[in-house]
Backbone as a chain_set.jsonl record, in Angstrom:
{"seq": "MKKLLFLVCGLLAGVLLAKILQRPKMARLQQLEAKEADRKANNAQYKHEWQQELATMPFEERMDYELFEAGLKRDGWIGDDNEES", "coords": {"N": [[-29.947, 43.088, -2.199], [-30.104, 41.439, -4.419], [-27.433, 40.972, -4.948], [-26.641, 39.452, -2.742], [-28.222, 37.163, -3.114], [-27.155, 36.192, -5.561], [-24.573, 35.67, -4.665], [-24.99, 33.62, -2.781], [-26.137, 31.673, -4.468], [-23.963, 31.308, -6.184], [-22.037, 30.286, -4.404], [-23.282, 27.865, -3.651], [-23.36, 26.581, -6.163], [-20.608, 26.357, -6.587], [-19.818, 24.625, -4.514], [-21.267, 22.328, -5.188], [-20.129, 21.751, -7.69], [-17.48, 21.28, -6.93], [-17.816, 18.937, -5.387], [-18.749, 17.194, -7.403], [-16.499, 17.061, -9.049], [-14.708, 15.901, -7.296], [-15.466, 13.249, -6.93], [-14.464, 11.306, -8.961], [-11.767, 11.314, -8.267], [-11.806, 10.308, -5.661], [-12.747, 7.766, -6.22], [-10.601, 6.68, -7.687], [-8.705, 6.734, -5.65], [-9.801, 4.853, -3.877], [-9.535, 2.563, -5.427], [-6.748, 2.369, -5.612], [-6.123, 1.958, -2.896], [-7.352, -0.492, -2.515], [-5.818, -2.118, -4.206], [-3.341, -1.885, -2.917], [-3.913, -3.087, -0.44], [-4.448, -5.665, -1.335], [-1.948, -6.328, -2.38], [-0.399, -6.304, -0.036], [-1.621, -8.422, 1.354], [-1.04, -10.559, -0.361], [1.768, -10.531, -0.21], [2.122, -11.169, 2.483], [1.1, -13.756, 2.482], [2.91, -15.002, 0.731], [5.246, -14.707, 2.216], [4.641, -16.276, 4.451], [4.392, -18.805, 3.217], [7.039, -19.083, 2.35], [8.396, -19.177, 4.769], [7.439, -21.601, 5.716], [8.501, -23.318, 3.802], [11.207, -22.867, 4.248], [11.435, -23.943, 6.793], [11.233, -26.625, 6.257], [13.564, -27.218, 4.984], [16.779, -28.823, 4.823], [19.165, -28.664, 7.531], [21.744, -27.567, 6.826], [21.315, -26.287, 4.333], [19.442, -24.406, 5.155], [20.985, -22.867, 6.938], [22.898, -21.902, 5.152], [21.266, -20.265, 3.599], [20.445, -18.422, 5.578], [22.9, -17.203, 6.224], [23.486, -16.068, 3.756], [21.342, -14.219, 3.545], [21.924, -12.617, 5.769], [24.338, -11.496, 4.933], [23.413, -9.971, 2.766], [21.763, -8.12, 4.125], [23.692, -6.847, 5.645], [25.038, -5.46, 3.701], [23.292, -3.524, 3.026], [20.852, -4.233, 1.883], [17.442, -3.944, 1.16], [14.832, -5.476, 2.517], [12.083, -7.701, 3.38], [12.054, -7.482, 6.159], [12.748, -4.88, 6.618], [10.742, -3.337, 5.588], [8.143, -0.922, 5.896], [5.223, -1.391, 7.746]], "CA": [[-30.564, 41.803, -2.039], [-29.759, 40.637, -5.575], [-26.021, 40.574, -4.793], [-26.616, 38.387, -1.745], [-28.81, 35.997, -3.773], [-26.155, 35.711, -6.498], [-23.476, 35.145, -3.868], [-25.43, 32.333, -2.211], [-26.248, 30.73, -5.602], [-22.603, 31.033, -6.627], [-21.414, 29.414, -3.414], [-23.888, 26.543, -3.789], [-22.879, 26.007, -7.423], [-19.198, 26.009, -6.394], [-19.753, 23.441, -3.653], [-21.736, 21.192, -5.995], [-19.104, 21.476, -8.701], [-16.337, 20.68, -6.236], [-18.191, 17.556, -5.041], [-18.807, 16.417, -8.625], [-15.119, 16.848, -9.511], [-13.97, 15.105, -6.323], [-15.887, 11.838, -6.977], [-13.508, 10.429, -9.669], [-10.519, 11.257, -7.502], [-12.029, 9.389, -4.551], [-12.88, 6.42, -6.78], [-9.245, 6.242, -7.962], [-8.075, 6.491, -4.361], [-10.299, 3.586, -3.342], [-8.915, 1.493, -6.228], [-5.351, 2.258, -5.18], [-6.102, 1.365, -1.565], [-7.681, -1.93, -2.664], [-4.629, -2.772, -4.773], [-2.31, -1.94, -1.871], [-4.328, -4.115, 0.529], [-4.275, -6.969, -2.012], [-0.495, -6.553, -2.432], [0.07, -6.647, 1.312], [-2.115, -9.754, 1.684], [-0.267, -11.508, -1.143], [3.114, -10.59, 0.342], [2.057, -11.908, 3.754], [0.924, -15.178, 2.149], [4.163, -15.493, 0.192], [6.218, -14.802, 3.309], [4.275, -17.446, 5.238], [4.771, -19.993, 2.459], [8.498, -19.193, 2.335], [8.795, -19.634, 6.099], [7.158, -23.035, 5.785], [9.49, -24.012, 2.968], [12.476, -22.759, 4.933], [11.431, -24.856, 7.923], [11.381, -28.006, 5.788], [14.891, -27.39, 4.391], [17.801, -29.408, 5.71], [19.846, -27.659, 8.354], [22.852, -26.925, 6.129], [20.754, -25.36, 3.362], [18.815, -23.309, 5.871], [22.043, -22.007, 7.445], [23.462, -21.189, 3.979], [20.337, -19.179, 3.275], [20.503, -17.427, 6.644], [24.146, -16.481, 6.036], [23.295, -15.251, 2.534], [20.454, -13.109, 3.865], [22.644, -11.736, 6.681], [25.272, -10.739, 4.111], [22.642, -8.951, 2.035], [21.348, -7.058, 5.056], [24.904, -6.086, 6.033], [25.415, -4.61, 2.587], [22.267, -2.491, 2.836], [19.701, -4.738, 1.165], [16.164, -3.624, 1.77], [13.986, -6.665, 2.336], [10.804, -7.751, 4.092], [12.168, -7.067, 7.556], [12.963, -3.449, 6.666], [9.587, -2.638, 5.058], [7.208, -0.369, 6.857], [3.896, -2.045, 7.615]], "C": [[-30.164, 40.88, -3.204], [-28.32, 40.138, -5.448], [-25.898, 39.395, -3.809], [-27.16, 37.086, -2.362], [-27.819, 35.382, -4.739], [-24.961, 35.091, -5.767], [-23.82, 33.759, -3.317], [-25.53, 31.287, -3.336], [-24.878, 30.35, -6.119], [-21.876, 30.086, -5.684], [-21.997, 27.984, -3.515], [-23.412, 25.841, -5.07], [-21.42, 25.572, -7.276], [-19.032, 24.752, -5.564], [-20.166, 22.224, -4.437], [-20.71, 20.794, -7.045], [-17.884, 20.809, -8.092], [-16.611, 19.223, -5.865], [-18.221, 16.667, -6.283], [-17.399, 16.107, -9.141], [-14.326, 15.962, -8.56], [-14.313, 13.615, -6.394], [-14.909, 10.942, -7.736], [-12.194, 10.258, -8.915], [-10.675, 10.272, -6.326], [-12.159, 7.946, -5.041], [-11.488, 5.859, -7.105], [-8.485, 5.927, -6.677], [-8.519, 5.162, -3.764], [-9.693, 2.407, -4.114], [-7.484, 1.276, -5.805], [-5.237, 1.609, -3.802], [-6.41, -0.12, -1.64], [-6.504, -2.699, -3.245], [-3.539, -2.908, -3.724], [-2.649, -3.005, -0.824], [-4.124, -5.513, -0.052], [-2.779, -7.308, -2.071], [0.051, -6.97, -1.087], [-0.372, -8.055, 1.722], [-1.33, -10.814, 0.926], [1.149, -11.649, -0.577], [3.13, -11.337, 1.664], [1.917, -13.41, 3.483], [2.228, -15.753, 1.603], [5.229, -15.655, 1.299], [5.928, -16.028, 4.192], [4.661, -18.74, 4.525], [6.289, -20.173, 2.443], [9.005, -19.668, 3.702], [8.538, -21.134, 6.268], [8.176, -23.835, 4.981], [10.856, -24.007, 3.633], [12.551, -23.741, 6.11], [11.619, -26.309, 7.491], [12.762, -28.258, 5.178], [15.82, -28.104, 5.366], [18.593, -28.303, 6.416], [20.93, -26.896, 7.587], [22.352, -25.919, 5.088], [20.126, -24.151, 4.044], [19.852, -22.348, 6.426], [22.729, -21.249, 6.302], [22.568, -20.017, 3.596], [20.41, -18.064, 4.3], [21.777, -16.581, 6.521], [24.085, -15.568, 4.82], [22.454, -14.023, 2.827], [21.153, -12.128, 4.82], [23.661, -10.887, 5.907], [24.565, -9.656, 3.312], [22.24, -7.799, 2.939], [22.526, -6.203, 5.485], [25.256, -5.084, 4.955], [24.343, -3.597, 2.221], [21.075, -2.931, 2.022], [18.447, -4.368, 1.907], [15.227, -4.79, 1.481], [12.705, -6.551, 3.139], [10.917, -7.21, 5.527], [12.293, -5.553, 7.689], [11.782, -2.66, 6.114], [8.758, -2.087, 6.189], [5.86, -1.018, 6.659], [2.811, -1.114, 8.037]], "O": [[-29.916, 39.691, -3.003], [-28.027, 38.997, -5.806], [-25.13, 38.461, -4.041], [-26.592, 36.018, -2.136], [-27.65, 34.163, -4.745], [-24.408, 34.09, -6.221], [-23.006, 32.838, -3.391], [-25.067, 30.157, -3.18], [-24.646, 29.19, -6.461], [-21.174, 29.18, -6.132], [-21.246, 27.009, -3.466], [-23.102, 24.65, -5.053], [-21.038, 24.521, -7.791], [-18.196, 23.905, -5.876], [-19.501, 21.189, -4.372], [-20.462, 19.606, -7.253], [-17.32, 19.881, -8.672], [-15.735, 18.37, -6.012], [-17.775, 15.521, -6.235], [-17.146, 15.0, -9.617], [-13.358, 15.329, -8.982], [-13.513, 12.791, -5.953], [-14.541, 9.891, -7.21], [-11.59, 9.185, -8.93], [-9.764, 9.495, -6.043], [-11.732, 7.015, -4.359], [-11.22, 4.69, -6.83], [-7.715, 4.968, -6.622], [-7.704, 4.427, -3.206], [-9.375, 1.375, -3.523], [-7.042, 0.137, -5.654], [-4.342, 0.795, -3.574], [-5.811, -0.92, -0.922], [-6.225, -3.819, -2.815], [-2.88, -3.945, -3.651], [-1.768, -3.739, -0.375], [-3.684, -6.428, 0.644], [-2.394, -8.454, -1.835], [0.87, -7.885, -1.0], [0.385, -8.793, 2.352], [-0.986, -11.852, 1.49], [1.669, -12.76, -0.475], [4.078, -12.074, 1.936], [2.533, -14.232, 4.161], [2.614, -16.865, 1.964], [6.0, -16.615, 1.302], [6.847, -16.725, 4.622], [5.192, -19.662, 5.145], [6.774, -21.302, 2.515], [9.937, -20.469, 3.776], [9.331, -21.842, 6.888], [8.649, -24.884, 5.416], [11.579, -25.003, 3.595], [13.612, -24.302, 6.385], [12.108, -27.131, 8.267], [13.097, -29.405, 4.883], [15.662, -27.999, 6.582], [18.667, -27.167, 5.947], [21.009, -25.673, 7.706], [22.901, -24.823, 4.971], [20.257, -23.02, 3.576], [19.639, -21.136, 6.398], [23.099, -20.087, 6.465], [23.047, -18.92, 3.308], [20.434, -16.888, 3.938], [21.725, -15.364, 6.697], [24.573, -14.437, 4.851], [22.797, -12.915, 2.415], [20.979, -10.917, 4.68], [23.826, -9.701, 6.191], [25.072, -8.54, 3.197], [22.364, -6.634, 2.56], [22.395, -4.993, 5.669], [25.72, -3.983, 5.251], [24.468, -2.89, 1.221], [20.343, -2.085, 1.509], [18.385, -4.463, 3.133], [14.879, -5.048, 0.33], [12.291, -5.459, 3.529], [9.997, -6.569, 6.036], [11.985, -4.995, 8.742], [11.802, -1.43, 6.16], [8.664, -2.666, 7.271], [5.403, -1.178, 5.527], [1.636, -1.477, 7.998]]}, "num_chains": 1, "name": "protein.A"}
């Protein structure tokens, strides 16, 4: 009977210790997720602003930029279009 009692107490202590040690890890994970969400929101805003600026450019400048970007993509540039969302 004593062995069973010690086993149950040991298991409860182990579970409580594991939960206590897991809390800081989960807090860091939440911070990282918040930073990632903020980064994605900022990138979306910057992309939208760039699209608006690109739309206001004169035709020749816009085509120069499009050709430049196409050349970068041809050479293996990893940009916004190639990012996983």
